[in-house]
Phi, psi and omega in degrees: 000340177303318178301320180294316180296318179292324175301311182293339175274357181077016182260070190297316178299319179292323178296317179299318179298319179295321180292325177297325176294321178296319179295328178296329178278315182213097182294350180256011181291102189296327180297322178294320176296322178297314180295319179299319178300319180294320177297313181299321178297315180295328180277004178076033179242072187296323181294317177295319180298317181293324176295316180294321181290328176295322176295317179300316179300312181300311184285339181274350185079022177092029179305136183292341176295319178292321180296316181293321178292325177300316179297319177301310182297319177298315180298315180295336179269008178084009180261064186298317184300317179294319179296317180294327177296315178296317178304311181298324179291322178290321177297319178294317179298326180296346177282340183245342180209166181286124170241118183305129179302329178302320180294323177292318180301321179301318181295314179299324177297317178297325179282351180082015179267086185300316183300310180294321179300316180292323177298317181286330174293324175298319177295323178295321177299313179298325180279356182057043180298128183299334182288349178300337181297344182267002183305323185279346185238337184287125183297342179297341182261005183305321182291345182257349190304323183278349182293130179303327179291324176292318178299320177297318178299316178301320179294318179296329178279354183066038176258156178225141177264007182286000000 
């Protein structure tokens, strides 16, 4: 989890070093692969990020968090069709099983669809999605931070950016 905290602090080299320690203990720890993928995406290394997220998906048994981040990374890399395909598959899966709304919001954020991202974040708020705690620090939401609807959501969550 040290890697995750350092990632959210924007301290990517230190986060990567912490994740390497986690891999030394358990090379199949999917959360560490997920965090590494997010760091690589932020550092402008899309191919490495996609490779890491594929490992996270494999080791997680297909967790939808890994799937949603893959779609986000694909969208940010200009591979919209692939990202939209994953989005549609998760939306379809959501008819038969729980898919966290936060995960759907991430994909819309990657696609640049602010309105849909905010709508799904509202659904995540209603579902009391545990990932909402990262709204103030996760860089994936940077493009939404100034939006009054995002600011309202932060207030409803009792978060402060001060």
